[in-house]
MARTORSE-462320 format. One record per residue (C-alpha): residue in one letter; z, x, y; residue number from 1. Coordinates in nm, 4 decimals, m for minus. Example, Ala and Ser with C-alpha at 12.3 -4.5 7.8 and 13.67 -1.06 7.14 Angstrom:
MARTORSE-462320
+------+----------+----------+----------+-------+
! loke !       zz !       xx !       yy ! vexlo !
+------+----------+----------+----------+-------+
!    A !   0.7800 !   1.2300 !  m0.4500 !     1 !
!    S !   0.7140 !   1.3670 !  m0.1060 !     2 !
+------+----------+----------+----------+-------+
This chain:
MARTORSE-462320
+------+----------+----------+----------+-------+
! loke !       zz !       xx !       yy ! vexlo !
+------+----------+----------+----------+-------+
!    X !   2.0140 !   5.6453 ! m12.8046 !     1 !
!    X !   1.6909 !   5.5930 ! m12.7458 !     2 !
!    X !   1.5482 !   5.3955 ! m12.4318 !     3 !
!    X !   1.3583 !   5.0674 ! m12.4798 !     4 !
!    X !   1.0126 !   5.0851 ! m12.3575 !     5 !
!    X !   1.0069 !   4.8494 ! m12.0283 !     6 !
!    X !   0.6350 !   4.7318 ! m12.1693 !     7 !
!    X !   0.8175 !   4.5879 ! m12.4506 !     8 !
!    X !   1.0809 !   4.4537 ! m12.2642 !     9 !
!    X !   0.8270 !   4.2888 ! m12.0075 !    10 !
!    X !   0.6429 !   4.1302 ! m12.3341 !    11 !
!    X !   0.9271 !   4.0187 ! m12.4985 !    12 !
!    X !   1.0436 !   3.8366 ! m12.1737 !    13 !
!    X !   0.7490 !   3.7052 ! m12.0917 !    14 !
!    X !   0.7057 !   3.5591 ! m12.4443 !    15 !
!    X !   1.0810 !   3.4190 ! m12.4655 !    16 !
!    X !   1.0094 !   3.2262 ! m12.1262 !    17 !
!    X !   0.6954 !   3.0735 ! m12.1953 !    18 !
!    X !   0.5033 !   3.2633 ! m11.8996 !    19 !
!    X !   0.1419 !   3.3449 ! m11.9294 !    20 !
!    X !   0.0744 !   3.6799 ! m11.8556 !    21 !
!    X !  m0.2159 !   3.9309 ! m11.8956 !    22 !
!    X !  m0.1706 !   4.2869 ! m11.9351 !    23 !
!    X !  m0.4647 !   4.4471 ! m11.6982 !    24 !
!    X !  m0.3878 !   4.7887 ! m11.8502 !    25 !
!    X !  m0.1414 !   5.0056 ! m12.0237 !    26 !
!    X !   0.1046 !   4.9668 ! m11.7173 !    27 !
!    X !   0.0306 !   4.6622 ! m11.5135 !    28 !
!    X !   0.1061 !   4.2813 ! m11.6131 !    29 !
!    X !  m0.0152 !   3.9715 ! m11.4361 !    30 !
!    X !   0.1998 !   3.6417 ! m11.4221 !    31 !
!    X !   0.1739 !   3.3176 ! m11.2588 !    32 !
!    X !   0.5422 !   3.2043 ! m11.1825 !    33 !
!    X !   0.5340 !   2.7992 ! m11.1412 !    34 !
!    X !   0.7238 !   2.6583 ! m10.8199 !    35 !
!    X !   0.7496 !   2.3267 ! m10.6364 !    36 !
!    X !   0.6659 !   2.3857 ! m10.2641 !    37 !
!    X !   0.4355 !   2.6739 ! m10.3493 !    38 !
!    X !   0.2830 !   2.5267 ! m10.6990 !    39 !
!    X !   0.2158 !   2.9071 ! m10.8075 !    40 !
!    X !   0.3264 !   3.2582 ! m10.7277 !    41 !
!    X !   0.0825 !   3.5572 ! m10.8817 !    42 !
!    X !   0.2912 !   3.8629 ! m10.9328 !    43 !
!    X !   0.1694 !   4.2069 ! m11.0578 !    44 !
!    X !   0.4360 !   4.4062 ! m11.2336 !    45 !
!    X !   0.3693 !   4.7623 ! m11.2572 !    46 !
!    X !   0.5826 !   5.0174 ! m11.4751 !    47 !
!    X !   0.5613 !   5.3612 ! m11.2743 !    48 !
!    X !   0.6963 !   5.6870 ! m11.4009 !    49 !
!    X !   1.0392 !   5.6344 ! m11.2400 !    50 !
!    X !   1.0267 !   5.2449 ! m11.1462 !    51 !
!    X !   0.9195 !   4.8660 ! m11.1899 !    52 !
!    X !   0.7641 !   4.7278 ! m10.8954 !    53 !
!    X !   0.6448 !   4.4094 ! m10.8240 !    54 !
!    X !   0.4410 !   4.2582 ! m10.5746 !    55 !
!    X !   0.3860 !   3.8584 ! m10.5204 !    56 !
!    X !   0.1644 !   3.7351 ! m10.2891 !    57 !
!    X !   0.2617 !   3.4712 ! m10.0553 !    58 !
!    X !   0.0481 !   3.3639 !  m9.7778 !    59 !
!    X !  m0.2909 !   3.5057 !  m9.6109 !    60 !
!    X !  m0.2311 !   3.6174 !  m9.3082 !    61 !
!    X !  m0.1150 !   3.3835 !  m9.0283 !    62 !
!    X !  m0.3675 !   3.2073 !  m8.8221 !    63 !
!    X !  m0.1015 !   3.1778 !  m8.5114 !    64 !
!    X !   0.1928 !   3.2769 !  m8.4214 !    65 !
!    X !   0.2138 !   3.6057 !  m8.5892 !    66 !
!    X !   0.5047 !   3.7506 !  m8.4282 !    67 !
!    X !   0.7394 !   3.4538 !  m8.5175 !    68 !
!    X !   0.5990 !   3.4494 !  m8.8649 !    69 !
!    X !   0.6891 !   3.7919 !  m8.9155 !    70 !
!    X !   1.0131 !   3.7855 !  m8.7118 !    71 !
!    X !   1.1229 !   3.5268 !  m8.9627 !    72 !
!    X !   1.0427 !   3.7108 !  m9.2551 !    73 !
!    X !   1.2322 !   4.0173 !  m9.1421 !    74 !
!    X !   1.5550 !   3.7907 !  m9.0392 !    75 !
!    X !   1.4959 !   3.6467 !  m9.4189 !    76 !
!    X !   1.4789 !   4.0346 !  m9.5639 !    77 !
!    X !   1.8514 !   4.0929 !  m9.4626 !    78 !
!    X !   1.9952 !   3.8191 !  m9.7223 !    79 !
!    X !   1.7609 !   3.8685 ! m10.0160 !    80 !
!    X !   1.8128 !   4.0326 ! m10.3573 !    81 !
!    X !   1.6292 !   4.2573 ! m10.4918 !    82 !
!    X !   1.2675 !   4.1870 ! m10.2895 !    83 !
!    X !   1.1811 !   4.1772 !  m9.9514 !    84 !
!    X !   0.8775 !   4.0278 !  m9.7610 !    85 !
!    X !   0.5675 !   4.2780 !  m9.6732 !    86 !
!    X !   0.2383 !   4.3264 !  m9.5096 !    87 !
!    X !  m0.0570 !   4.4358 !  m9.6818 !    88 !
!    X !  m0.3047 !   4.6089 !  m9.4271 !    89 !
!    X !  m0.5089 !   4.3201 !  m9.3405 !    90 !
!    X !  m0.1859 !   4.1053 !  m9.2542 !    91 !
!    X !  m0.1033 !   3.9000 !  m9.5830 !    92 !
!    X !   0.2289 !   3.8360 !  m9.6955 !    93 !
!    X !   0.4034 !   3.9476 !  m9.9876 !    94 !
!    X !   0.7047 !   3.9715 ! m10.1906 !    95 !
!    X !   0.7790 !   4.3458 ! m10.3098 !    96 !
!    X !   1.0653 !   4.4831 ! m10.4855 !    97 !
!    X !   1.1352 !   4.7955 ! m10.6972 !    98 !
!    X !   1.3770 !   4.8544 ! m11.0270 !    99 !
!    X !   1.4355 !   5.1958 ! m11.1957 !   100 !
!    X !   1.3362 !   5.2152 ! m11.5371 !   101 !
!    X !   1.6408 !   5.2590 ! m11.7011 !   102 !
!    X !   1.7635 !   4.8893 ! m11.5135 !   103 !
!    X !   1.4818 !   4.7101 ! m11.6559 !   104 !
!    X !   1.6437 !   4.4429 ! m11.9180 !   105 !
!    X !   1.5900 !   4.0933 ! m11.9767 !   106 !
!    X !   1.8634 !   4.0158 ! m11.7290 !   107 !
!    X !   1.7260 !   4.2193 ! m11.4432 !   108 !
!    X !   1.3655 !   4.0913 ! m11.4884 !   109 !
!    X !   1.4992 !   3.7232 ! m11.4724 !   110 !
!    X !   1.6946 !   3.8303 ! m11.1559 !   111 !
!    X !   1.3798 !   4.0037 ! m11.0144 !   112 !
!    X !   1.1384 !   3.6974 ! m11.1123 !   113 !
!    X !   1.4042 !   3.4205 ! m11.0014 !   114 !
!    X !   1.4307 !   3.5930 ! m10.6566 !   115 !
!    X !   1.0542 !   3.5748 ! m10.6088 !   116 !
!    X !   1.0219 !   3.2526 ! m10.7220 !   117 !
!    X !   1.3124 !   3.1388 ! m10.5151 !   118 !
!    X !   1.2018 !   3.2910 ! m10.2033 !   119 !
!    X !   0.8186 !   3.2317 ! m10.2723 !   120 !
!    X !   0.8973 !   2.8716 ! m10.3087 !   121 !
!    X !   1.1748 !   2.8163 ! m10.0419 !   122 !
!    X !   0.9795 !   3.0057 !  m9.7701 !   123 !
!    X !   0.6414 !   2.8234 !  m9.8120 !   124 !
!    X !   0.6585 !   2.5606 !  m9.6092 !   125 !
!    X !   0.8249 !   2.7152 !  m9.3139 !   126 !
!    X !   0.5796 !   2.9888 !  m9.3093 !   127 !
!    X !   0.3075 !   2.7682 !  m9.3143 !   128 !
!    X !   0.4465 !   2.5752 !  m9.0491 !   129 !
!    X !   0.5136 !   2.8833 !  m8.8187 !   130 !
!    X !   0.1675 !   3.0771 !  m8.9013 !   131 !
!    X !  m0.0895 !   2.7529 !  m8.9464 !   132 !
!    X !   0.0261 !   2.4379 !  m8.7451 !   133 !
!    X !  m0.3391 !   2.3975 !  m8.5666 !   134 !
!    X !  m0.4752 !   2.4111 !  m8.9325 !   135 !
!    X !  m0.2666 !   2.1399 !  m9.0853 !   136 !
!    X !  m0.3201 !   1.9139 !  m8.7724 !   137 !
!    X !  m0.6755 !   1.9424 !  m8.8287 !   138 !
!    X !  m0.7045 !   1.9244 !  m9.1809 !   139 !
!    X !  m0.4653 !   1.5978 !  m9.1650 !   140 !
!    X !  m0.6955 !   1.4523 !  m8.8859 !   141 !
!    X !  m0.9984 !   1.5094 !  m9.1301 !   142 !
!    X !  m0.8517 !   1.3680 !  m9.4182 !   143 !
!    X !  m0.7523 !   1.0751 !  m9.1931 !   144 !
!    X !  m1.1060 !   1.0146 !  m9.0585 !   145 !
!    X !  m1.2137 !   1.0448 !  m9.4299 !   146 !
!    X !  m0.9777 !   0.8041 !  m9.5889 !   147 !
!    X !  m0.8650 !   1.1152 !  m9.8082 !   148 !
!    X !  m0.4972 !   1.1670 !  m9.9780 !   149 !
!    X !  m0.2434 !   1.2990 !  m9.7452 !   150 !
!    X !  m0.0398 !   1.3594 ! m10.0662 !   151 !
!    X !   0.0499 !   1.7370 ! m10.0403 !   152 !
!    X !   0.0428 !   1.7398 !  m9.6490 !   153 !
!    X !   0.3300 !   1.5234 !  m9.6578 !   154 !
!    X !   0.5902 !   1.8005 !  m9.6052 !   155 !
!    X !   0.3977 !   1.8466 !  m9.2906 !   156 !
!    X !   0.3850 !   1.4780 !  m9.1352 !   157 !
!    X !   0.6528 !   1.5701 !  m8.8560 !   158 !
!    X !   0.3776 !   1.8096 !  m8.7006 !   159 !
!    X !   0.1593 !   1.5334 !  m8.6497 !   160 !
+------+----------+----------+----------+-------+
């Protein structure tokens, strides 16, 4: 029985789920997942020789409380399916995961992307609170002083 090319499986999955994607080269796919708290999660999926890896940006390097942010992520990792929080070389937070190529199927892609979306979206506000409280307070004050909308900061009203 011939194996199905994982690149074809990815393209068919994205099309069947109305996900806009870009094929960067023969093996790299960029897709943006829509969320609620984190409005967009940008993901890169790379088909390697033996595995499919996923890398999804969550937040930039925290301005403050780095240790608490990283501790929160490590504790969260213990209960996550298929992916984990990781840092890049400058301290930005990502979700990363890997599947062996024979496991790449619609069902596993759905689980993997679903996990990325769930953890990215549900972790976004807690991570912002831990790592950017001072920035949130400054932004709130600036908007109030100028009569600007606070709509996308309402989730952080308890910090003010």
